[in-house]
FILOFI-531152 format. One line per 4 residues: number of its first residue (from 1); their letters; for each residue x, y, z of N, C-alpha, C. Coordinates in Angstrom, 1 decimal. Atoms other than C-alpha are relative to their C-alpha. Layout:
# FILOFI-531152
NUM = a = X,Y,Z,X,Y,Z,X,Y,Z | ...
//
This chain:
# FILOFI-531152
1 = mvgr = 1.3,-1.5,-0.2,-0.3,0.3,0.4,1.2,0.7,-0.2 | -0.8,-0.7,-0.6,2.5,2.5,1.2,0.7,0.2,-1.8 | -0.3,-0.1,1.3,3.6,2.3,-3.1,-0.4,0.6,-0.5 | 0.9,-1.5,0.8,0.9,4.2,-3.7,0.4,1.1,-0.5
5 = ssds = -0.2,-1.6,0.0,1.6,7.1,-2.9,1.1,0.9,-0.6 | -0.8,-0.4,1.0,4.2,7.5,-5.5,-0.7,0.5,-0.9 | 0.5,-0.9,0.8,3.3,10.0,-8.5,0.0,-1.9,-1.0 | 0.2,1.2,1.8,3.7,6.5,-11.3,-1.3,-0.6,1.0
9 = sala = 1.6,0.8,0.0,1.3,4.5,-9.3,-1.1,0.3,-0.3 | 1.8,0.2,-0.5,-1.8,6.3,-8.3,0.1,0.6,-1.6 | 0.8,-0.7,1.8,-1.6,8.1,-11.8,0.3,-1.3,-1.3 | 0.7,1.4,0.7,-1.8,4.3,-13.1,-1.5,-0.2,0.0
13 = dtae = 1.2,0.3,-0.7,-5.3,3.6,-11.9,-0.6,1.8,-0.2 | 1.2,-1.4,-0.3,-6.4,7.7,-12.4,-1.1,-0.4,-1.9 | 0.6,0.9,1.2,-7.7,5.9,-16.1,-1.0,-0.6,0.8 | 1.6,0.1,-0.4,-10.4,4.3,-14.5,-0.7,0.3,0.6
17 = vmdr = 0.7,-0.7,-1.2,-11.6,6.5,-11.9,-0.3,1.2,-1.0 | 0.4,-1.0,0.8,-12.1,9.0,-15.0,-1.3,-0.6,-0.7 | 0.8,0.8,0.7,-13.9,6.2,-16.2,-1.5,-0.3,0.8 | 1.9,0.0,-1.1,-16.4,5.9,-12.9,-0.4,1.2,-0.1
21 = lghr = 0.6,-1.2,-0.1,-16.6,9.6,-13.4,-0.8,0.6,-1.4 | 0.9,-0.8,1.3,-17.8,9.9,-17.0,0.9,1.0,-0.7 | -0.6,-1.0,0.4,-15.6,12.6,-17.5,2.1,-0.3,-0.3 | -1.3,-0.1,-0.1,-12.3,12.2,-19.4,0.7,1.6,-0.5
25 = fada = -0.9,-1.3,-0.5,-9.5,15.1,-18.0,1.1,0.2,-1.5 | -0.8,-1.6,1.1,-8.1,17.7,-20.8,1.6,-0.2,0.5 | -1.6,-0.3,-1.0,-5.5,18.5,-17.9,-0.3,-1.0,1.3 | 0.0,1.0,-0.8,-5.1,15.3,-15.9,1.2,0.4,1.3
29 = allt = -1.1,-0.3,-0.9,-2.5,17.3,-13.7,-1.0,1.3,0.9 | 1.2,-0.4,-0.3,-6.2,18.8,-12.5,-0.4,-1.1,1.6 | 0.5,0.7,-0.8,-7.4,15.5,-10.9,1.0,-0.9,0.6 | -1.6,0.5,-1.0,-3.4,14.5,-9.3,-0.1,1.1,1.0
33 = lact = -0.2,-0.9,-1.2,-3.8,18.0,-7.6,-2.0,-0.6,1.1 | 1.6,0.5,-1.1,-7.8,16.6,-6.4,0.6,-1.0,0.7 | -0.4,1.2,-0.9,-5.7,13.8,-5.0,0.5,0.4,1.0 | -0.2,-0.3,-1.0,-3.8,15.1,-2.7,0.1,0.6,0.7
37 = hrsw = -0.2,-0.5,-2.0,-3.5,15.3,0.8,0.9,0.7,0.3 | -2.1,0.0,-1.1,-1.8,17.2,2.8,1.2,-0.1,0.2 | -1.4,1.3,-0.7,0.3,14.7,4.1,1.3,-0.1,-0.7 | -1.4,0.1,0.5,2.2,14.4,1.4,0.4,1.1,-0.6
41 = caen = -1.3,-1.7,0.1,2.9,18.2,0.8,0.7,-0.1,1.3 | -1.1,-0.7,-0.7,4.3,18.3,3.8,1.2,-0.8,0.4 | -0.9,0.4,0.3,6.6,15.8,3.1,0.7,-0.2,-1.2 | -0.5,-0.1,1.5,7.3,16.8,-0.6,0.0,1.8,0.0
45 = agss = 0.3,-0.6,0.2,8.2,20.3,-0.5,-0.5,0.9,-0.9 | 0.5,-1.2,1.5,6.9,22.8,-3.0,-1.6,-0.7,-0.9 | 1.1,0.9,0.9,3.3,20.2,-4.2,-1.2,0.7,1.3 | 1.2,-0.4,-0.2,0.3,22.0,-3.6,-1.3,-1.0,0.2
49 = sner = 0.8,1.0,-0.3,-2.5,20.0,-1.4,-1.7,0.3,-1.0 | 1.4,-0.4,0.6,-6.1,19.6,-3.0,-0.8,1.1,1.1 | 1.2,-0.5,-1.4,-8.0,21.7,0.0,-0.4,1.3,-1.0 | 0.8,-1.3,1.7,-8.6,24.9,-3.1,-1.3,-0.6,-0.5
53 = lefl = 1.3,0.5,0.7,-10.4,22.4,-5.0,-1.0,-0.2,0.9 | 0.6,0.4,-1.0,-11.9,21.1,-2.3,-1.2,1.0,0.5 | 0.8,-1.3,-0.3,-13.3,24.4,-1.2,-1.4,0.2,-1.8 | 0.9,-0.2,0.9,-14.4,25.1,-4.9,-1.4,-1.2,-0.4
57 = gdav = 1.0,0.8,0.5,-16.0,21.8,-5.4,-1.1,-0.2,0.7 | 1.1,0.1,-1.0,-18.0,21.9,-2.2,-1.5,0.9,-0.8 | 0.7,-1.1,0.8,-19.7,25.2,-4.0,-1.3,-0.9,-1.0 | 0.3,0.5,1.5,-19.8,23.5,-7.5,-1.1,-1.0,0.3
61 = lglv = 1.0,1.5,-0.8,-21.4,20.0,-5.4,-1.5,0.8,0.2 | 1.2,-0.1,-0.2,-24.0,22.2,-4.2,-1.0,0.6,-0.5 | 1.2,-0.6,0.9,-25.7,24.1,-7.1,0.3,-1.3,-0.5 | 0.3,0.5,0.8,-25.5,21.5,-8.7,-1.0,-1.1,0.0
65 = vtqr = 0.7,0.9,-0.6,-27.6,19.3,-6.3,-1.1,0.2,-0.2 | 1.2,-0.8,0.1,-29.7,22.2,-6.1,-1.1,-0.1,-1.2 | 0.9,-0.4,1.7,-30.7,22.6,-9.5,-0.9,-0.9,-0.4 | 0.3,1.1,0.4,-31.1,19.3,-10.1,-1.6,-0.4,0.8
69 = lyar = 0.9,0.0,-1.0,-33.5,18.8,-7.1,-1.3,0.9,0.2 | 1.1,-1.3,0.3,-35.6,22.1,-8.0,-0.4,-0.3,-1.5 | 0.9,0.3,1.6,-36.3,21.1,-11.9,-0.6,-1.1,0.4 | 0.5,1.4,0.0,-37.0,17.6,-10.9,-1.6,0.2,0.8
73 = fgdw = 0.9,0.4,-1.2,-39.5,17.8,-7.5,-0.7,1.4,-0.4 | 0.8,-1.1,0.3,-42.0,20.8,-8.9,-0.7,0.6,1.7 | 0.8,0.2,-0.6,-43.9,20.1,-6.0,0.2,-0.2,1.5 | -0.2,0.1,-1.8,-41.8,19.6,-2.9,0.1,1.4,0.4
77 = segd = 0.2,-1.1,-1.1,-41.9,22.3,-0.1,1.9,0.5,-0.2 | -2.1,-0.7,-0.4,-37.8,24.1,0.9,0.4,-0.8,0.5 | -0.6,0.9,-0.6,-37.7,22.3,3.5,0.4,-1.6,0.0 | 0.0,1.7,0.0,-38.2,18.5,2.0,1.3,0.1,-1.1
81 = lakt = -1.6,0.1,1.0,-35.5,19.8,-0.6,1.2,0.4,0.6 | -1.5,0.2,-1.1,-32.9,21.0,1.9,0.4,-0.9,0.4 | -0.9,1.6,-0.6,-33.0,17.6,3.6,0.1,-0.5,-0.9 | -0.3,0.9,0.5,-32.7,15.9,0.7,1.4,0.3,-0.1
85 = rasl = -1.2,-0.6,0.4,-30.2,18.3,-0.2,1.5,-0.4,1.0 | -0.8,1.0,-1.1,-28.4,17.0,3.2,0.5,-0.7,-0.2 | 0.1,1.6,0.2,-28.8,13.7,2.7,0.9,-0.4,-1.3 | -0.9,0.5,1.4,-26.8,13.9,-0.9,1.5,0.5,0.4
89 = vnsa = -0.8,-0.4,-0.3,-24.4,16.4,0.2,1.1,-0.6,0.9 | -0.2,-0.1,-1.8,-23.0,15.3,3.5,1.5,-1.2,-0.3 | -0.9,0.5,-0.1,-19.7,13.9,4.4,0.1,-1.8,-0.3 | 0.3,2.1,-0.2,-21.1,9.8,5.0,-0.3,-0.3,-2.1
93 = tlae = 1.1,0.2,1.2,-22.7,10.2,1.1,1.6,0.1,-0.7 | -0.8,-0.4,1.3,-19.4,11.7,-0.6,1.4,-1.1,0.0 | -1.2,1.1,0.1,-17.2,8.8,1.1,-0.2,-1.4,-0.5 | 0.5,0.9,0.0,-19.3,6.5,0.0,0.3,-0.1,-1.9
97 = vgrs = 0.5,-0.6,0.9,-19.6,7.6,-3.5,1.6,-0.5,-0.4 | -1.0,0.3,0.4,-15.8,7.9,-3.3,0.6,-1.1,-0.1 | -0.5,1.3,-0.2,-14.9,4.7,-2.1,-0.8,-1.3,-1.5 | 1.5,0.7,0.8,-17.9,3.3,-5.4,1.2,0.2,-1.0
101 = iglg = -0.7,-0.5,1.1,-15.0,4.9,-7.9,1.2,-0.4,0.5 | -1.6,0.2,-0.9,-11.5,3.8,-5.9,0.6,1.0,-0.1 | -0.8,-1.4,0.2,-11.1,7.3,-5.1,1.4,-0.2,0.6 | -1.1,-0.1,-1.5,-8.4,6.1,-2.3,1.2,-0.5,-0.8
105 = dvlr = -1.5,0.9,0.0,-6.3,3.9,-4.3,0.9,1.4,-1.2 | -1.3,-1.4,0.8,-4.8,7.4,-5.9,0.1,1.1,-0.1 | -0.9,-0.8,-0.9,-4.4,9.2,-3.1,1.2,0.2,0.1 | -1.6,0.0,-0.8,-1.2,10.7,-2.8,0.2,0.6,1.7
109 = lgrg = -0.4,-0.3,-1.5,-0.6,10.2,1.2,1.4,0.2,0.0 | -1.5,0.2,-0.4,2.4,11.0,3.3,-0.2,-1.3,0.8 | -0.4,1.6,-0.6,3.9,7.8,5.1,-1.0,-0.2,1.7 | 1.2,0.5,-1.0,1.8,8.3,8.3,-1.1,0.0,-0.2
113 = eeas = 1.5,0.2,0.9,-1.7,9.0,6.5,0.0,-1.1,-0.7 | 0.1,1.1,0.4,-0.9,6.0,4.9,0.6,-1.2,1.1 | -0.1,1.2,-0.9,0.1,3.8,7.7,-1.4,0.0,0.7 | 0.9,0.5,-1.1,-2.9,4.7,9.7,-1.4,0.1,-0.8
117 = ggrd = 1.1,0.3,0.7,-5.2,4.0,6.7,-0.6,0.8,-0.9 | 0.2,-1.1,0.9,-5.6,7.4,5.2,-1.0,-0.7,-1.5 | 0.1,0.7,1.2,-6.9,5.3,2.2,-1.7,0.0,0.2 | 1.8,1.0,-0.4,-10.3,4.3,3.9,-0.8,0.7,0.8
121 = kssi = 0.6,-1.1,-1.3,-10.7,7.7,6.1,-1.2,0.7,-0.8 | 1.0,-0.5,0.8,-14.1,8.9,5.1,0.2,1.3,0.2 | -0.8,-0.8,0.0,-12.9,11.8,6.0,0.9,1.0,-1.2 | -0.8,-0.2,1.2,-10.3,12.3,3.4,-0.5,-0.9,-1.0
125 = lada = 0.7,0.5,1.1,-12.2,10.3,0.9,-1.1,1.5,-0.5 | 0.7,-1.4,0.5,-15.1,13.2,1.2,0.6,1.6,-0.6 | -0.5,-1.1,0.3,-13.0,15.8,1.3,0.8,0.2,-1.4 | -0.2,0.5,1.4,-11.6,14.1,-2.3,-0.6,0.4,-0.6
129 = meav = 1.3,-0.3,1.3,-14.8,13.8,-4.2,-0.1,1.3,0.1 | 0.5,-1.2,0.4,-15.7,17.4,-3.6,1.3,0.6,-1.1 | -1.1,-0.3,0.4,-12.1,18.1,-4.7,-0.5,-0.7,-1.4 | 0.7,1.0,1.2,-12.7,15.8,-7.8,-0.8,1.0,-1.1
133 = igav = 0.9,-0.8,1.0,-15.8,17.6,-8.9,0.3,1.4,0.1 | -0.8,-1.3,0.2,-14.0,21.1,-8.3,0.7,0.1,-1.6 | -1.3,0.3,1.1,-11.3,19.8,-10.9,-0.8,-0.4,-1.2 | 1.2,-0.2,1.3,-14.3,18.7,-13.3,-0.6,1.0,-0.4
137 = yldg = 0.2,-1.7,0.2,-15.3,22.0,-13.0,0.4,0.8,-0.9 | -1.2,-1.0,0.3,-12.6,24.0,-13.8,0.8,-0.9,-1.6 | -0.4,0.2,1.4,-11.5,21.2,-16.8,-0.9,0.3,-0.9 | 1.6,-0.1,0.8,-15.3,20.9,-18.2,-0.8,1.4,0.0
141 = glga = 0.9,-1.1,-0.2,-17.4,23.7,-17.1,-1.0,-0.8,0.5 | 1.2,0.6,-0.7,-20.4,23.1,-15.4,-0.9,-1.4,-0.3 | 0.8,0.6,-0.3,-22.1,21.4,-17.1,0.8,-1.2,-0.5 | -0.9,0.6,-0.4,-19.1,18.9,-17.2,-0.7,-0.6,1.3
145 = adda = 0.3,0.6,-1.4,-19.7,18.7,-13.3,-0.9,0.0,0.0 | 2.1,0.5,-0.3,-23.9,18.7,-13.5,0.4,-2.1,-0.5 | 0.4,1.3,0.4,-23.0,15.1,-15.6,0.7,-0.5,1.0 | -0.8,0.8,-1.0,-20.7,13.8,-13.3,-0.6,-0.1,1.5
149 = vgrl = -0.2,0.1,-1.5,-22.3,14.5,-10.2,-1.4,-1.1,-0.5 | 1.2,1.1,0.5,-25.5,12.8,-12.0,0.0,-1.4,0.0 | -0.7,1.1,-0.4,-23.4,9.9,-12.5,0.0,-0.9,0.8 | -0.9,0.5,-1.1,-22.2,9.7,-9.4,-1.3,-0.3,1.2
153 = lggr = 1.1,0.4,-0.6,-25.7,10.3,-7.4,-1.2,0.1,-0.5 | 1.0,0.4,0.1,-28.2,9.6,-9.5,-1.0,-0.7,0.4 | 0.5,0.5,-0.9,-29.3,6.9,-7.9,-0.5,0.2,1.7 | 0.7,0.2,-1.5,-29.5,8.3,-4.6,-0.7,0.9,0.0
157 = idaa = 0.8,-0.9,0.1,-31.3,11.5,-6.4,-1.4,-1.0,-0.2 | 1.0,0.9,0.8,-33.7,8.9,-7.5,-0.5,-1.0,1.1 | -0.1,-0.3,-1.0,-34.0,7.8,-3.9,-1.2,0.4,0.6 | 0.7,-0.9,-0.3,-35.0,10.5,-2.8,-1.3,0.4,-0.6
161 = srap = 2.0,-0.8,0.5,-38.0,11.3,-5.2,-1.0,-1.4,1.0 | 1.2,0.5,-0.4,-39.6,8.3,-3.3,-1.0,0.4,1.4 | 0.3,-1.1,-0.8,-38.8,9.8,0.1,0.6,1.3,0.6 | -1.1,-0.8,0.1,-37.8,13.0,0.6,0.4,0.5,1.8
165 = ghad = -0.7,-0.4,-1.1,-35.3,13.9,3.2,0.0,-1.7,0.8 | -0.3,1.1,-0.2,-34.9,10.3,3.4,0.9,-0.5,0.9 | -1.2,0.4,-0.4,-30.9,10.3,4.8,-0.2,0.6,1.3 | -0.2,-1.2,-0.9,-31.8,13.1,7.4,-0.9,-1.3,1.4
169 = fktr = 0.6,0.3,-1.0,-32.4,10.8,10.4,0.2,0.6,1.4 | 0.8,-1.9,-1.4,-32.5,13.5,13.2,-1.0,0.0,0.3 | 1.9,-0.2,-0.1,-35.9,14.5,12.0,-0.7,-1.5,-0.1 | 0.7,1.1,0.1,-36.8,11.1,11.2,-0.6,-0.7,1.8
173 = lqel = 0.0,1.2,-1.6,-36.0,9.5,15.1,-1.2,0.8,0.3 | 1.0,-1.4,-0.6,-37.6,13.2,16.0,-1.4,-0.4,0.4 | 1.7,0.1,0.4,-40.9,12.4,14.4,-0.6,-0.9,0.6 | 0.5,1.2,-0.2,-40.9,8.6,15.0,-0.1,0.1,1.5
177 = aahl = 0.1,-0.2,-2.3,-40.0,9.4,19.3,-1.6,0.6,-0.2 | 1.0,-0.5,-0.1,-43.0,11.6,18.7,-1.7,-0.5,0.0 | 0.7,1.3,0.4,-45.4,9.2,17.5,-0.4,-0.5,0.8 | 0.3,1.3,-1.4,-45.0,6.9,20.0,-0.1,0.3,1.5
181 = glap = 0.5,-0.4,-0.9,-45.4,9.0,22.5,1.1,0.2,0.9 | -0.8,0.5,0.1,-41.6,9.1,23.2,0.4,1.7,0.4 | -1.0,-0.9,-0.1,-39.2,12.1,25.1,0.3,0.1,-1.0 | -1.2,-0.4,1.7,-36.6,13.8,22.0,1.0,-0.9,0.6
185 = pvye = -1.8,0.4,-0.4,-33.8,12.4,21.8,1.0,0.5,0.6 | -1.5,-0.5,-0.6,-30.6,12.7,23.8,0.9,-0.5,-0.8 | -1.1,0.3,1.6,-27.4,12.9,21.3,1.0,0.1,1.9 | -0.8,-0.1,-1.2,-24.1,12.3,24.1,1.1,-0.1,-1.8
189 = vtas = -1.0,0.2,1.2,-21.0,13.3,21.4,1.1,0.3,0.7 | -1.2,-0.2,-0.9,-17.2,13.1,22.4,0.8,0.4,-1.4 | -0.8,0.0,0.9,-14.9,13.9,19.9,1.8,-0.3,0.7 | -1.2,0.5,0.1,-11.0,12.8,19.6,0.9,0.2,-0.6
193 = gpah = -1.3,-0.5,1.1,-7.8,13.2,17.5,0.2,1.6,0.1 | -0.7,-1.4,-0.6,-5.9,15.8,16.5,-0.9,1.0,-0.8 | 1.0,-0.9,0.4,-7.4,19.6,15.8,-0.5,0.1,-1.9 | -0.4,-0.3,1.6,-6.4,19.0,11.8,-1.3,-1.0,-0.7
197 = dprf = 0.3,1.5,1.1,-8.1,15.6,11.4,-1.5,-0.6,1.5 | 1.0,-0.1,-1.4,-11.0,15.4,14.6,-1.1,-1.4,-0.5 | 0.9,1.2,0.1,-12.8,11.8,15.3,-1.2,0.6,0.6 | 0.9,-0.5,-1.0,-16.4,12.3,16.6,-0.9,-1.1,0.5
201 = eatv = 0.2,0.5,-0.7,-18.1,9.9,18.4,-1.7,0.4,0.8 | 1.4,-1.1,-0.9,-22.4,10.4,19.2,-0.8,-1.7,0.5 | 0.7,1.5,-0.8,-24.6,7.7,21.1,-1.6,0.8,0.8 | 1.1,-0.7,0.3,-28.2,8.8,20.9,-0.9,-1.0,0.7
205 = hvgt = 0.9,1.1,-1.1,-30.8,7.2,23.8,-1.6,0.9,-0.5 | 1.9,-0.2,0.6,-34.9,7.5,22.8,-0.7,-1.8,0.6 | 0.8,1.7,-0.8,-37.3,4.6,24.9,1.2,-0.6,0.6 | -0.9,2.1,-0.4,-35.6,1.3,24.9,0.7,0.5,-0.6
209 = argn = -1.3,0.3,1.1,-33.5,2.0,21.8,1.2,0.9,0.1 | -1.3,-0.6,0.1,-29.8,3.1,21.4,0.7,-0.1,-1.3 | -0.8,0.5,1.3,-27.8,3.9,18.7,1.3,1.1,-0.1 | -1.8,-0.3,0.6,-23.8,4.7,17.9,0.2,0.3,-1.1
213 = grgs = -0.7,-0.4,1.0,-22.6,6.4,15.0,1.6,0.5,0.3 | -0.7,-0.6,0.0,-19.1,7.8,14.1,0.1,1.0,-1.6 | -0.6,-1.6,1.5,-17.7,10.8,11.4,0.9,0.9,0.6 | -0.8,-1.4,-0.2,-15.6,13.5,11.2,-0.2,1.3,0.2
217 = skkd = 0.4,-1.3,-0.8,-18.0,15.9,12.2,-0.7,-1.0,1.0 | 0.7,0.0,0.2,-20.4,16.0,14.4,-1.3,-0.5,-0.2 | 1.5,0.1,0.2,-23.5,16.2,13.0,0.4,-1.8,-1.1 | -0.6,1.8,0.2,-22.0,12.7,10.8,-0.2,-1.1,0.9
221 = aeqq = -0.4,0.8,-1.4,-21.5,11.3,14.0,-2.1,0.0,0.3 | 1.9,0.0,-1.0,-25.7,11.9,15.6,-0.5,-0.2,-1.6 | 0.6,1.3,0.9,-27.0,11.0,12.1,0.4,-1.1,-0.5 | -0.2,1.6,0.1,-25.3,7.6,11.9,-0.7,-0.7,1.4
225 = aaqv = 0.8,0.5,-1.1,-26.8,7.2,15.3,-1.1,-0.5,0.4 | 2.2,0.6,0.0,-29.9,7.7,15.2,-0.2,-0.5,-1.3 | 0.6,1.3,0.7,-30.3,5.5,12.1,0.3,-0.7,0.5 | -0.3,1.2,0.0,-29.2,3.2,13.8,-1.3,-0.2,0.9
229 = ahaa = 0.9,-0.4,-1.4,-31.9,4.1,17.1,-1.0,-0.1,-1.2 | 1.2,0.5,0.8,-34.5,4.6,14.2,-0.2,-1.3,-0.3 | 0.2,1.1,1.0,-34.1,1.4,12.6,-0.2,-0.8,1.1 | 0.5,1.0,-1.3,-34.4,-0.5,16.4,-1.1,0.7,0.2
233 = lese = 1.8,-0.8,0.1,-37.3,2.1,17.1,-1.1,-0.4,-0.5 | 1.1,0.3,0.5,-39.4,1.2,14.6,0.1,-0.8,-0.6 | 0.3,1.4,0.1,-38.5,-2.5,14.6,-1.2,-0.3,1.2 | 0.6,0.0,-1.7,-40.7,-2.0,18.3,-1.4,-0.6,-0.2
237 = prrd = 1.4,0.0,-0.3,-44.0,-1.1,17.4,-0.5,-0.9,-1.4 | -0.2,1.5,1.7,-43.5,-4.1,13.8,-0.7,-0.6,1.3 | -0.1,1.6,-0.8,-43.5,-6.7,16.8,-1.2,-0.1,0.8 | 0.5,-0.2,-1.0,-45.3,-5.5,19.2,-1.4,1.4,0.9
241 = sdvr = 0.9,-0.9,0.2,-47.8,-3.3,17.8,-1.7,0.3,0.2 | 0.8,-0.2,-1.2,-50.9,-3.5,19.9,-0.2,0.0,1.2 | 0.0,0.1,-1.0,-50.1,-3.9,23.1,0.9,0.7,1.0 | -0.6,-0.2,-0.6,-46.5,-2.8,23.9,-0.1,1.9,-0.3
245 = pess = -0.7,-1.8,-0.2,-46.0,1.3,22.6,-1.4,0.4,0.8 | 1.0,-0.3,-0.8,-49.5,1.2,24.4,0.6,0.4,1.4 | 0.0,0.4,-1.8,-48.7,-0.2,27.9,1.3,0.0,0.4 | -1.5,0.2,-0.4,-45.0,-0.1,28.1,0.6,1.1,-0.4
249 = vrpe = -1.2,-1.0,-0.3,-43.8,3.2,26.4,-0.8,0.9,0.5 | 0.4,-1.2,-0.5,-46.3,5.9,26.8,0.5,0.0,2.3 | -0.2,0.0,-1.1,-45.9,4.9,30.7,1.4,0.8,0.4 | -1.5,-0.6,-0.2,-42.1,5.8,30.7,-0.2,1.5,0.1
253 = snvg = -0.2,-1.3,0.2,-42.9,9.3,29.3,-0.6,0.4,1.2 | 0.7,-0.6,-1.2,-45.3,9.9,32.0,-0.3,-0.4,1.1 | -0.2,0.9,-1.0,-44.1,8.1,34.8,-0.5,0.9,1.0 | 0.2,-0.4,-1.5,-45.3,10.6,37.7,-1.6,0.3,-0.3
257 = pess = 1.8,-0.1,0.0,-49.1,11.3,36.5,-0.5,-1.1,-0.3 | 0.8,1.8,0.1,-49.8,7.7,35.3,0.0,-0.5,0.6 | -0.2,1.5,-0.7,-48.2,5.7,37.7,-0.5,0.3,1.5 | 0.2,-0.5,-0.9,-49.2,7.6,40.3,-2.1,0.7,0.1
261 = vrpe = 1.5,-0.6,-0.3,-52.9,9.1,40.1,-1.1,-1.6,-0.7 | 0.6,1.0,0.3,-53.8,6.0,38.1,-1.2,-0.9,0.7 | 0.4,1.4,-1.2,-53.7,3.7,41.1,-0.7,0.4,0.7 | 1.0,-0.6,-1.1,-55.4,5.9,43.2,-1.2,0.0,-0.3
265 = snvr = 1.3,0.1,0.3,-58.2,6.3,41.4,-1.0,-1.2,-0.5 | 0.4,0.9,0.3,-58.7,3.0,40.7,-0.4,-0.2,1.6 | 0.7,0.4,-0.8,-58.9,2.7,44.3,-1.1,0.2,0.7 | 0.8,-0.9,-0.4,-60.8,5.1,45.5,-1.7,-0.6,-0.7
269 = repq = 1.3,0.6,1.0,-63.5,3.7,42.9,-0.9,-1.1,0.4 | 0.6,1.3,-0.7,-64.1,0.6,45.3,-0.7,0.5,1.4 | 0.9,-0.9,-1.3,-65.1,3.1,48.5,-1.4,0.0,-0.9 | 0.8,-0.1,0.2,-67.5,4.6,46.5,-1.4,-0.8,-0.3
273 = dqse = 1.5,1.0,0.0,-69.6,1.3,45.6,-0.5,-0.1,0.5 | 0.5,0.1,-1.3,-69.4,0.7,49.4,-0.3,0.8,0.5 | 0.4,-1.1,-1.1,-70.5,3.8,50.5,-1.2,-0.1,0.3 | 1.8,0.2,-0.7,-74.5,3.2,50.4,0.3,-0.8,1.5
277 = peir = 0.0,0.7,-1.1,-73.7,0.4,52.9,0.3,0.6,1.5 | -0.6,-1.4,-0.9,-71.4,3.1,55.2,-0.9,0.6,0.5 | 1.0,-0.8,-0.3,-74.3,5.5,55.2,-1.3,-0.4,0.3 | 0.8,0.7,-0.5,-77.0,3.2,55.5,-0.6,0.2,1.9
281 = pepr = -0.4,0.1,-1.8,-75.8,2.9,60.0,-0.3,1.4,0.6 | -0.1,-1.2,-0.5,-76.6,6.4,60.2,-1.8,0.6,0.8 | 1.7,-0.6,-1.2,-80.5,6.8,61.6,0.2,-0.7,1.6 | -0.3,1.0,-0.9,-79.1,4.0,64.2,0.6,1.3,1.3
285 = vrqe = -1.1,-1.4,-0.9,-76.8,7.2,65.1,-0.8,0.9,1.2 | 1.2,-0.7,-0.5,-80.0,9.3,65.3,-0.7,0.0,1.1 | 0.5,0.3,-1.5,-81.6,7.3,67.2,0.3,-0.2,1.8 | -0.6,0.0,-1.5,-79.6,7.0,70.0,0.4,1.0,0.8
289 = tgvr = 0.4,-1.3,-0.5,-79.3,10.8,70.2,-1.8,0.5,0.5 | 1.5,-0.4,-0.1,-82.9,10.8,70.3,-0.4,-0.2,1.2 | -0.2,0.3,-1.3,-82.9,8.5,73.3,0.3,1.0,1.4 | 0.0,-0.5,-0.7,-81.0,10.7,75.1,-0.2,1.2,-0.2
293 = s = 1.1,-1.0,-0.2,-83.1,13.7,74.5,-0.8,-0.1,1.3
//
């Protein structure tokens, strides 16, 4: 794997990446730049990283995806469009796309990043994917970038047409919790790693369900955790839809009033049924007072 960090071996695989992108670069140096991580630059004086292309590609990707969603889904609200765009341009999705085109194989990494598994790090792949889109834009214009994005994300956009905001699992989890009468989800997030490449771990609790997630950002970690919890929570009503959601879930969200008031009301009803026999002996008391007078 270390040998892949050399120029010759990395460029040997760029033709395959171009084919999967659906764009043949007129200026292949742009693709090389898009695949150059800053760790490589730290060990190779005078070289430039892909960070500027990443900045450009982020804007191009956002514009292309927004334009495609706007044109295709004319009856969707702004909220649905925003949720779906967020699900398509987040780092988890971009990392998956990067893996699908073999982007990790052509990255130029420093020795330390190479040794730590940098070719499959979601944060590095997502950033490089944005840089590649920026490179396509500079090489072929907005039309070429639109074609590449359509090729890479077309299937996900099709999936979005069946469920607006389908990958916004934080929103979906909150809505499911409300539907089941549960308290809102509670997230716990911890961060680790160096400042330039932090890693986040998130845990979410809602009802009896729990989800864990990891990501290069707090948002991504929470989304992954929410996805796991959503799947677990969604399966519970399907198994016990007629009993447990009503009898076991709701009392948890209303422990105070439900557990203390209802038992009392049940106890009081029994004396109310027996109150008439207790009242009937009252004439005896009146007779006694009459005798005394």
